[in-house]
C-alpha positions in Angstrom: -4.9 25.4 25.6 -2.0 25.5 23.1 -2.2 27.8 20.3 -0.3 27.4 16.9 -0.3 28.7 13.4 -0.9 25.4 12.0 -1.9 21.8 13.2 -0.9 18.9 11.1 -3.0 15.7 11.9 -0.9 12.5 10.9 2.7 12.1 10.2 3.0 10.0 7.1 4.8 11.2 4.0 3.1 14.7 3.6 2.8 15.8 7.3 6.5 16.0 8.6 7.9 17.5 5.4 5.1 20.1 5.3 5.3 20.9 8.8 9.0 21.3 8.4 8.9 23.9 5.7 6.2 25.7 7.7 8.5 26.2 10.6 11.1 27.1 8.5 9.1 30.1 7.4 8.7 31.0 11.2 5.3 29.6 11.8 4.4 27.6 15.1 3.3 24.1 14.0 1.9 21.2 16.0 2.6 17.7 14.4 0.1 15.3 15.9 0.6 11.3 15.4 -1.1 8.5 17.3 1.4 6.0 16.1 4.9 6.3 14.8 6.4 9.2 12.6 6.7 8.2 9.0 3.1 6.7 9.0 2.6 3.5 6.9 5.4 3.8 4.5 8.1 4.0 7.0 6.9 1.6 9.6 4.5 -0.8 7.8 4.9 -0.4 4.1 7.6 0.9 1.7 10.6 0.6 4.0 10.0 -2.9 5.5 8.6 -4.5 2.4 11.5 -3.4 0.2 14.1 -4.3 2.9 12.3 -7.8 3.1 11.8 -8.2 -0.7 15.7 -8.1 -1.3 16.1 -11.0 1.0 13.6 -12.7 -1.0 15.4 -11.8 -4.1 18.8 -13.0 -3.0 17.3 -16.3 -1.9 15.7 -16.5 -5.5 18.9 -15.6 -7.2 20.7 -18.1 -5.0 18.6 -21.0 -6.1 19.1 -19.8 -10.0 23.0 -19.8 -9.1 23.8 -22.7 -11.3 22.1 -21.2 -14.4 24.9 -18.7 -14.3 27.5 -21.1 -13.7 27.8 -20.5 -9.7 27.6 -23.3 -7.4 26.3 -22.5 -3.9 25.0 -25.6 -2.7 21.5 -25.7 -1.0 20.0 -22.5 -0.1 18.6 -21.9 3.3 16.7 -18.9 4.5 17.1 -17.8 8.0 13.7 -16.1 8.5 14.3 -14.5 11.8 17.6 -13.0 10.5 15.8 -11.6 7.4 12.9 -10.3 9.5 15.6 -8.6 12.0 17.3 -6.9 9.1 14.0 -5.6 8.1 13.0 -4.3 11.7 16.6 -2.5 11.9 16.1 -0.9 8.7 12.5 0.5 9.9 14.1 1.5 13.3 17.0 3.3 11.4 14.6 5.3 9.1 12.1 6.2 12.0 14.9 7.3 14.3 16.4 9.2 11.6 13.1 11.1 10.9 12.4 11.5 14.7 15.7 13.0 15.2 15.5 15.7 12.2 11.9 16.7 13.4 12.9 16.8 17.0 15.5 19.4 16.2 13.2 21.8 14.2 12.6 25.0 16.3 9.0 25.9 16.2 7.8 22.5 15.8 5.7 20.7 18.4 5.4 16.9 18.0 2.5 15.4 20.1 2.1 11.6 20.1 -1.8 11.2 20.6 -4.8 10.5 18.4 -5.8 14.1 17.1 -9.6 14.7 16.8 -11.3 17.9 15.7 -13.8 19.1 18.5 -15.1 22.4 17.2 -14.3 26.1 16.7 -13.2 28.8 18.7 -14.0 32.1 17.0 -12.2 31.6 13.8 -10.0 28.9 14.7 -10.4 25.1 15.1 -10.0 23.0 18.2 -8.3 19.7 18.1 -8.2 17.1 21.0 -4.7 15.4 21.2 -4.6 13.3 24.2 -4.6 15.5 27.2 -3.9 18.5 25.3 -6.4 21.0 23.7 -4.8 22.7 20.5 -6.0 25.9 18.5 -5.2 26.9 15.3 -6.6 28.7 12.2 -5.2 26.2 9.9 -5.5 22.4 10.1 -3.7 19.8 7.6 -5.3 16.3 7.6 -2.8 13.5 6.8 -4.1 10.4 8.4 -3.5 7.7 5.8 -5.5 4.4 5.5 -5.6 0.9 7.3 -6.5 -2.4 5.9 -10.0 -3.1 4.9 -11.6 -6.3 6.3 -14.3 -7.9 3.9 -17.5 -9.2 5.4 -16.9 -12.9 5.1 -18.7 -15.6 7.2 -16.3 -16.8 9.6 -13.7 -14.3 9.2 -14.0 -12.6 12.5 -14.3 -15.7 14.3 -11.0 -17.2 13.0 -7.3 -15.8 13.1 -6.1 -13.9 10.3 -3.5 -11.2 9.4 -3.2 -8.0 7.7 -0.1 -6.8 6.2 1.1 -5.2 9.4 0.7 -8.4 11.3 2.3 -10.6 8.7 5.3 -8.4 8.8 5.4 -8.7 12.4 5.8 -12.6 12.2 9.2 -14.1 13.2 8.5 -17.5 12.3 8.0 -18.3 8.5 4.5 -19.7 7.7 4.3 -23.0 6.1 1.6 -22.0 3.8 0.2 -18.5 3.4 -3.2 -18.1 2.1 -4.0 -14.5 0.8 -7.5 -12.9 0.1 -7.3 -10.3 -2.3 -5.2 -9.9 -5.7 -4.1 -6.2 -5.4 -0.6 -4.7 -5.1 0.0 -5.7 -1.5 -1.3 -8.9 -1.9 1.0 -9.8 -4.9 4.1 -8.3 -3.2 3.6 -10.3 -0.2 2.8 -13.4 -1.9 6.1 -13.3 -4.1 8.1 -12.4 -1.0 7.0 -15.3 1.2 7.1 -17.7 -1.6 10.7 -17.1 -2.1 11.6 -17.1 1.5 10.1 -20.4 1.5 6.4 -20.5 2.1 4.0 -22.2 0.0 1.5 -19.4 -1.2 -2.1 -19.3 -2.6 -4.0 -16.2 -3.6 -7.6 -15.9 -3.8 -9.3 -12.9 -5.8 -13.0 -12.7 -6.5 -12.8 -10.2 -9.3 -12.1 -11.6 -12.8 -8.2 -11.2 -12.7 -5.1 -9.9 -10.4 -4.5 -6.4 -10.3 -7.6 -5.6 -11.6 -6.9 -1.9 -12.8 -4.4 -3.3 -15.5 -5.1 -4.2 -18.8 -6.1 -7.7 -19.2 -2.8 -8.8 -21.1 -0.8 -7.2 -18.3 -2.7 -8.8 -15.8 -2.2 -12.2 -17.5 1.7 -11.5 -17.6 1.6 -10.9 -13.7 -0.4 -13.9 -13.2 1.7 -16.2 -15.3 4.9 -14.8 -13.5 3.5 -15.6 -10.0 2.4 -19.3 -11.2 6.0 -19.8 -12.5 7.2 -19.5 -9.2 4.8 -22.0 -7.5 1.9 -19.8 -6.3 -1.4 -21.1 -6.7 -3.9 -18.4 -8.1 -7.7 -18.7 -7.7 -9.3 -15.9 -9.9 -13.1 -15.2 -10.4 -14.1 -17.4 -7.4 -16.6 -16.6 -4.6 -15.8 -17.3 -0.9 -18.5 -19.1 1.1 -16.8 -19.0 4.3 -13.5 -18.9 6.6 -13.2 -21.9 8.8 -10.4 -23.5 11.4 -7.8 -25.5 9.5 -7.2 -29.0 10.1 -3.7 -28.1 12.0 -3.9 -26.0 15.0 -4.0 -22.4 14.7 -4.6 -22.9 10.9 -7.4 -21.3 8.8 -9.2 -22.5 5.7 -11.0 -20.5 3.1 -14.0 -22.6 1.6 -15.0 -21.5 -2.0 -18.8 -21.3 -3.0 -17.9 -24.3 -5.6 -16.8 -26.4 -2.4 -13.3 -26.3 -2.9 -11.1 -25.7 0.6 -8.1 -23.9 0.4 -6.1 -24.3 3.8 -3.0 -22.8 5.2 -1.1 -22.2 8.4 -1.8 -18.5 8.0 -4.4 -16.2 6.4 -3.6 -12.7 5.0 -6.5 -10.6 4.4 -5.2 -8.0 1.7 -8.6 -6.7 0.0 -7.9 -3.0 -0.2 -7.6 -0.1 2.3 -10.1 2.5 3.9 -9.4 6.0 5.1 -8.5 6.8 8.6 -11.3 9.5 8.7 -14.1 7.8 10.8 -12.7 9.3 14.1 -11.4 12.7 13.2 -14.5 14.5 14.5 -15.3 15.9 11.0 -18.8 16.7 12.0 -17.7 19.0 14.7 -16.4 21.6 11.9 -19.1 20.9 9.3 -16.7 18.8 7.1 -18.1 15.6 5.7 -16.3 12.5 4.1 -17.9 10.5 1.3 -19.6 7.4 1.3 -16.2 5.3 1.3 -14.7 7.7 4.1 -12.5 9.9 1.7 -12.4 13.7 1.9 -13.1 15.7 -1.2 -10.7 18.6 -2.3 -10.3 20.9 -4.9 -7.0 20.9 -7.1 -5.5 23.1 -4.3 -6.2 20.5 -1.7 -8.7 22.7 0.0 -11.7 20.9 1.7 -15.2 22.3 1.7 -14.2 24.2 5.0 -12.0 27.0 4.3 -8.6 26.5 6.3 -8.7 22.7 6.4 -6.6 20.8 3.8 -6.5 17.1 3.2 -3.3 15.3 1.9 -2.4 11.8 0.7 -4.4 8.7 0.9 -7.5 10.4 2.5 -8.1 12.7 -0.5 -8.8 9.9 -3.1 -6.1 11.6 -5.4 -3.6 8.6 -5.4 -2.9 6.3 -2.4 1.0 6.3 -3.0 3.8 7.5 -1.1 4.9 9.8 -4.0 1.6 11.3 -4.4 1.3 12.1 -0.8 4.8 13.6 -1.0 3.7 15.7 -4.2 0.7 16.8 -2.2 2.8 18.4 0.5 4.9 20.2 -2.1 1.9 21.5 -3.7 0.4 22.8 -0.4 3.5 24.2 0.8 4.0 26.3 -2.2 0.2 27.4 -2.1 0.5 28.4 1.5 3.2 30.9 0.6 1.0 32.6 -2.1 1.8 30.0 -5.1 -1.1 28.7 -7.4 0.0 25.1 -7.9 -2.6 22.3 -8.7 -2.4 18.7 -7.7 -4.1 17.9 -11.0 -1.0 18.9 -13.0 0.4 15.7 -12.4 0.4 12.3 -14.4 -0.9 9.2 -12.9 2.3 7.2 -12.1 2.7 4.3 -9.9 4.5 1.0 -9.3 3.9 -2.6 -7.8 7.1 -3.9 -6.3 6.9 -7.5 -7.4 10.1 -9.0 -9.3 10.2 -7.7 -11.9 8.2 -4.6 -10.8 5.1 -3.3 -12.4 5.0 0.2 -13.4 2.4 2.4 -15.0 2.0 6.0 -16.2 -0.9 7.7 -18.1 -3.7 6.0 -20.1 -4.9 2.4 -20.0 -5.8 0.4 -23.1 -9.6 1.0 -22.5 -9.0 4.7 -22.0 -7.5 4.8 -25.4 -10.2 2.9 -26.9 -12.7 5.4 -25.6 -11.0 8.2 -27.1 -10.7 6.5 -30.6 -14.5 5.5 -30.5 -15.9 9.0 -29.1 -13.3 11.5 -30.6 -11.5 9.6 -33.7 -8.2 10.0 -32.0 -5.7 8.1 -33.9 -3.9 5.9 -31.1 -1.2 3.3 -31.8 -0.3 0.3 -29.4 3.1 -1.1 -29.0 3.9 -4.3 -27.1 7.0 -5.9 -26.7 8.1 -9.2 -24.6 11.0 -9.1 -22.6 11.8 -12.5 -23.9 12.8 -10.7 -27.2 15.0 -8.1 -25.7 18.7 -8.8 -25.8 19.3 -7.2 -22.5 16.8 -9.4 -20.8 18.3 -12.3 -22.4 21.8 -11.7 -21.4 20.9 -11.2 -17.7 18.5 -14.2 -17.9 15.6 -11.9 -16.9 13.0 -12.5 -19.5 10.0 -12.3 -17.6 7.6 -9.2 -18.4 6.4 -6.9 -21.0 6.7 -3.3 -22.1 3.3 -1.8 -23.6 3.2 1.8 -25.0 0.0 3.7 -26.2 1.1 6.3 -28.8 -0.8 9.4 -30.2 0.0 8.9 -34.0 -0.6 12.4 -34.7 1.8 14.0 -31.9 4.0 11.0 -31.6 3.7 11.5 -27.7 3.2 8.6 -25.3 -0.3 8.5 -23.9 0.4 5.7 -21.4 3.1 3.2 -20.7 3.3 -0.1 -18.7 6.3 -2.0 -17.9 6.8 -5.3 -16.0 10.5 -5.6 -16.3 13.5 -5.5 -14.0 14.9 -2.1 -15.3 11.5 -0.4 -15.4 12.6 2.6 -13.4 14.6 3.8 -16.1 11.9 3.2 -18.8 8.9 4.5 -16.8 10.9 7.7 -16.0 11.5 8.3 -19.8 7.9 7.7 -20.4 6.8 9.9 -17.8 8.7 12.8 -19.2 6.9 12.2 -22.6 3.4 11.7 -21.3 0.9 14.2 -22.3 -2.8 13.9 -21.0 -5.2 14.2 -23.9 -7.6 17.2 -24.2 -6.5 19.3 -21.5 -3.0 20.6 -22.8 -1.3 19.4 -19.7 2.3 20.6 -19.7 4.8 17.8 -19.0 6.0 17.0 -15.6 9.4 16.4 -14.7 11.1 13.1 -13.9 9.6 11.6 -10.6 11.0 8.9 -8.2 8.8 6.0 -7.2 8.8 4.7 -3.6 
């Protein structure tokens, strides 16, 4: 049996940085990870997609070069080279993290699946491969995986999740995507620009369903303008073999058939909590697999905390990283609250979509129920001089403003330079009702 002060299960965006801070305080820490250090972001999410997105954008701009008076001739994408560039960047990022963590005195990295097995007195037991670990503190940071919807024929036919798509080394002839969320749309645009034909199938009433209707419409129009087929508000009857060998087709309830060489299922994500042995220590996940915490990220079991995607407080890299910062301070005697952050996120299409604060529907409820005076300002990028000068006129800026205080209550930006605007907006946003103090400017990942 191996004894520690703290066991961190999961090495995504919160786990490694929290572990590092704890060992720097003289604590003995085990960091348990079944796959690669860095989690989804470094290995299967942020790093590879942003790297590949750059290749796609270069191809896109090269095709538009004549608009700017630049002649480049026919544009040809070497998909294998683009994918190798992506993998090289992933390997570099992961090896850098491994090297840094490996040099920390007091940190033991264990490459194995970690599972709670019960208690030993006042401490918790974790099975990690052949090792049995014991500690009074457990930090869970196990992240999420792709959700697979129940569709007739899906299990019997070949399909990819986002990780599988990024493992390809031959460009799909036609990529059919089930799902209209952020991962779906990022992948759709990337692969369209790299040369694939792309179709998106969304059973809901619009793409990016959490966004305001006019913002969703702008995103849809942007993708369609690049030649992406979009099917919205449809029912999927079945997934069937395609006409070509290895291909797959999706049959809609109205009889239409959408075929492709590859099928990507990007219909959301589910927490990796189903094999953590939670019952052995009296901890329960909810019906969707998330672990409830209070604002200090404490679970219902004293001595166990849940960070990142699994606590349902924001499935984003920056929220997971912020969780570690909150807990690190509280473990040193602080009183920080995870509730004291504004809702901020981005979808890295091109142009990117960024949002902070309230949505239009939230504002309308405040007007109807409380008589708040809230104004809305919408400005299309086609009317912005800088956008015209750079021929980047796709997008919109939308602000919700409290007329009495003059503060932004919410901001949505679909534009090339959105990082500058969203950070400005974030510095001004104040959640209504609770008197929340303003946060500092943050970085989106």
